C-alpha positions, 0 to 999 in steps of 0.5 A: 499500500502507498501511504501519504503522511501529512503533519506540519511537525517533522518529529511526528512525521519522522515517528510515523514513518518509523512505525510504518516501517516497523510494520513492514510498510516502505512505500511512504511519502510525507508532506508538511502542509496541505498544499504540498499534499494536494500536489503530491496527491495530484501526481501519484495514487495513494491508498492511505493518507494519515493526516494530523488535524491541528495544522496552520493554514489548511487543517486536516478536516479541510485537507481530508475533504479536498483529498477525498475530492481528488480521489474518492477511494482514499482511506483517511486516518486521523492522528491528533493529540485532541479528541474533540475533533472526532465527529468532524473527522468521521463526517469526512469518511475517516477510517479511524481516529488516533489519539497521540501518542499511539502504538504500532499496534493501534496503527496496525489495527487502523490499517487493517480496517481499511481492508475491511472497509473496502467491502462495497457499501453505500455509494457516497460522493464528495462534491464542492461548492467554493470552499465548501464540501459535501458528502452526498448519497444518490438519493440527495441528488435530483439531476446531474448536469455536464460542465466540460470535464466535470459535472454539476450536482443539483441536490438537497445542499444546492449546486456543487461540482464533481471532478468526473465526466458525465459518462463516468458519473452515468456508470456510477449512478445508473444502478441508483435509478438515474437515466441519461436523458440528454447528452448533458444531463442525468436525472434521478428518477426516484426524484421526478414529480411530473413529466410534460411532452414538449413538441411531441418528441421531447420531455420536461421533468420536474422534481419534488422540492424544487422548481427547476425542470430538465428537458430531454433530447429526442433520443433521450425521450425515446430511451425513457419511453422504452424503459417504461413501455 
């Protein structure tokens, strides 16, 4: 496994590196701040990120959201001298939360949880709007709109961005009741309230709880009608 350590104290990085090495791990990369960590994560793939929480400029919670936004399958283990950040840490989707100083055995158990947590579970997607990050389930989404090389989610939280092409998102969401009704749109059929035929060839979809509508293409309307014929 490839490890990323992020801590603004060099002694803490050295100690954690020694612990990982004693457990038989050798692929270890370290960063002293959030910006450096994000740059490293953009260049290579990591399996586990061990993040300190109390860091200047960008703390570990903000960094965790940003890293998961880049790589949704990255496992995060938090390490800190304080226990009052635990709820925020698990909101990010952290595998574990270690209180310093911890032992090699405690670290080994946390790493073992990553393997356990790799069992398929409920799909959660981290999207971003400005400086805010959202951890969303498919049922939170009304529709998805293509926007160049990424997509825009319309969810119960408003509008936010997700860094994948709409074709990739379609493959993720199709098992959850989403249908591609236009080259630029996926709709959550579970959140559709009404449908209206336009020009005898296209369909306008409206949703429960929001006022926007999404119009299909002719081919998208055909696909929808074929699905429910």
